[in-house]
C-alpha positions, 0 to 999 in steps of 0.5 A, spaced: 929 412 519 934 407 522 939 410 517 937 417 519 938 416 526 945 412 524 947 418 521 945 423 526 949 419 531 955 419 527 955 427 527 953 427 534 960 423 536 964 427 532 961 433 535 962 430 542 969 429 541 970 436 538 966 439 544 963 444 539 956 445 542 955 451 537 955 446 531 951 441 535 945 446 536 945 448 529 944 441 526 939 440 531 935 447 529 936 444 522 933 438 523 928 440 529 922 435 530 916 438 533 912 436 539 912 429 542 917 427 536 922 432 538 922 430 545 923 422 543 928 424 539 932 428 544 931 423 549 935 418 544 940 423 543 941 424 551 942 417 552 947 416 547 951 422 550 950 420 557 954 414 555 959 417 551 960 424 554 963 427 561 959 433 561 955 434 567 950 439 563 946 434 559 938 436 560 934 431 564 931 424 561 927 422 567 921 425 571 918 422 577 912 424 582 915 428 588 912 423 593 915 417 589 922 421 589 921 422 597 920 415 598 926 412 594 931 417 597 928 416 604 927 424 605 921 423 609 923 429 614 923 434 607 916 433 606 910 437 609 903 435 608 898 442 609 892 439 606 890 432 604 887 429 598 879 432 598 873 433 594 870 439 591 862 439 591 859 444 586 851 446 585 848 446 579 849 452 575 843 456 572 841 456 565 835 457 560 836 451 556 833 445 557 839 441 559 845 443 563 852 443 559 855 436 560 862 440 562 858 443 568 855 436 570 862 433 570 864 438 575 859 437 581 864 433 584 872 434 583 878 430 586 883 435 589 890 433 590 894 434 597 897 440 598 904 440 601 911 442 601 918 439 599 925 441 601 931 440 596 938 440 597 941 443 591 935 443 588 934 447 581 928 451 577 928 452 570 925 457 566 919 461 567 914 455 567 918 453 574 920 446 572 923 443 578 930 439 577 933 435 583 940 435 584 941 428 581 937 430 574 930 428 576 924 432 574 919 432 579 912 432 575 908 435 580 911 442 579 913 441 572 907 438 568 904 443 562 897 444 563 892 439 560 899 435 557 903 428 559 909 430 564 913 427 559 911 433 554 915 438 559 919 443 555 925 441 558 925 434 555 926 438 548 933 440 551 939 437 550 944 441 554 942 446 560 946 452 562 950 451 568 945 453 574 946 460 577 947 459 585 942 463 589 945 463 597 940 462 602 933 459 603 929 460 596 922 458 595 919 457 588 912 460 587 913 460 579 908 455 575 906 454 568 903 460 565 903 463 572 904 470 569 897 471 567 892 474 571 888 468 573 894 463 574 897 468 578 892 469 583 890 462 583 896 458 582 902 462 584 900 467 590 896 461 594 903 458 595 905 464 599 899 461 604 902 454 604 909 457 606 906 460 612 902 454 614 909 450 615 912 456 618 917 457 612 920 464 611 924 464 605 930 469 604 928 469 596 922 467 592 922 465 585 916 468 581 914 468 573 917 473 569 914 480 572 911 484 566 905 487 569 903 492 574 898 487 577 904 482 579 908 488 582 901 490 586 899 484 589 907 482 591 907 489 594 901 488 598 903 481 601 910 484 602 914 480 598 916 484 592 923 486 595 925 479 596 922 476 589 926 474 583 923 474 576 925 468 572 926 468 565 925 463 560 932 461 559 934 462 567 937 456 570 937 457 578 940 453 584 939 454 591 943 450 597 936 449 600 930 450 595 923 450 598 918 448 593 910 448 595 905 444 591 900 447 586 894 449 591 890 444 587 888 442 580 889 448 575 881 451 575 879 448 581 881 452 587 879 450 594 876 454 598 882 456 602 885 459 596 879 464 596 879 465 603 887 467 603 885 472 597 880 475 600 883 476 607 889 478 603 886 484 598 879 486 601 882 489 607 886 494 602 880 497 599 876 503 601 871 502 606 867 508 605 863 506 599 856 505 602 853 507 595 848 502 591 851 496 589 854 496 582 852 492 575 858 491 571 859 488 564 866 486 563 869 487 556 874 483 552 874 488 546 881 490 547 883 483 549 889 480 544 887 473 546 880 473 542 873 471 545 870 478 544 863 479 544 861 481 536 855 484 538 857 487 544 854 494 542 847 491 541 848 488 548 850 494 551 844 498 549 840 493 553 844 493 559 846 500 560 838 502 561 839 497 566 844 500 570 850 496 567 857 500 567 862 498 561 869 496 564 875 494 561 879 490 567 886 491 563 885 499 564 884 499 571 889 497 577 888 491 581 886 494 587 880 498 583 878 491 580 878 488 587 873 494 590 869 494 583 867 487 584 866 487 591 861 493 591 857 489 585 851 486 585 851 483 578 857 481 573 856 479 566 862 477 562 865 473 556 869 467 559 876 471 560 881 472 566 877 479 568 872 474 571 878 472 576 876 478 580 869 474 582 873 471 588 872 478 591 864 479 590 860 478 596 856 472 597 849 471 592 852 476 587 849 474 580 854 472 575 852 471 568 858 468 563 858 468 556 861 462 552 863 460 545 860 453 544 867 450 542 870 453 549 866 451 555 871 452 561 868 451 568 873 454 572 869 461 574 863 456 575 867 452 580 870 459 583 863 462 584 861 456 588 867 456 593 865 464 594 857 462 594 855 466 588 849 465 584 852 463 577 849 463 570 851 462 563 849 463 556 851 460 550 853 463 544 850 462 537 854 457 533 854 450 531 855 446 538 860 440 538 857 433 540 857 431 548 863 429 551 867 432 546 871 438 547 874 442 541 878 447 546 878 453 541 880 458 546 880 464 542 873 463 538 869 470 538 862 470 541 855 472 538 850 472 543 842 471 541 839 478 543 832 474 545 836 469 549 839 474 553 833 478 554 830 471 556 836 470 561 836 477 564 828 476 565 830 469 569 835 473 573 830 478 575 834 484 572 829 487 568 
């Protein structure tokens, strides 16, 4: 291993002298390590470069919490707290099983971090994940940590060099975040940052958002009147602003505070039709057209049971965002496998019944938490299949689902739907 590192170092020294980045990156691609090993090796190379190179585009090697960075640099006037740390309390879910799944029991009381804004002079943002880099090349981990990972595993630490940042004039607010282009994260991680901006009286000239590839992104920004000042950042973009305004995440991903739900309801419920006085709907949200798994394998059999009970089969990806808001708001019961379509339960009336299907290897409680925040009646039903032991989460997010029909009938009776 020592000989390998020594050989790499010699090659790197020659490349620095030649200033030939193309050859350097070719060698890196040939000998690319994956995951943490790759990051660690990149760190070694960058530390060598810092000592021997005059280049100022070396990618960051350090990360720090925003609060620590502010303290170290005496930037107290550039930090505004909107909400202090708090707790979220959830009531027990409804189930036909003898014992509540351990994942839900761990969600009865959740700590949620403080919500704040920082202002950075000549701050930078890298890539679609919204990685924040200070003018002295420090990554602020509050905004840049991959979900379920250590701050040091951010993709930026795999980089050796970064491009020269593209300068944007004026006040620029960063709304983009990890996987923020997807429906759930767009609603609960990205858009609430607009509310945070408003709470401190910030009026940016431009906002940076995740890549805009879907209609719901355009539709929501247009309703909020921010589409015209939006800049969609790509995976390779590196942007800099003289005054960069950076709102924190509204909370830990998957644990949305009540104010986030209130913001979404206040923003989007007024745009739907108020003339719909028909009987409340019953919806089954399908994932049959999803490319990300979690399909219900015996969905036709399930619909044979649900249709006579007044349920409509809905494919969320085929209707507009506004139509989704209206459908969910005008429903009394919603049944669905775990998936992004359930994000719309934030628009339901209180006491709406929600039944969520889970694979035994992927029990994600985010919609259970959401249902609690908007006072819905939440139920869950586990798929057939071998269950892992308690307190072990395989996190097999794409596993398909097969629902036992007898269990479904028992649950429907429990919900008083038959």
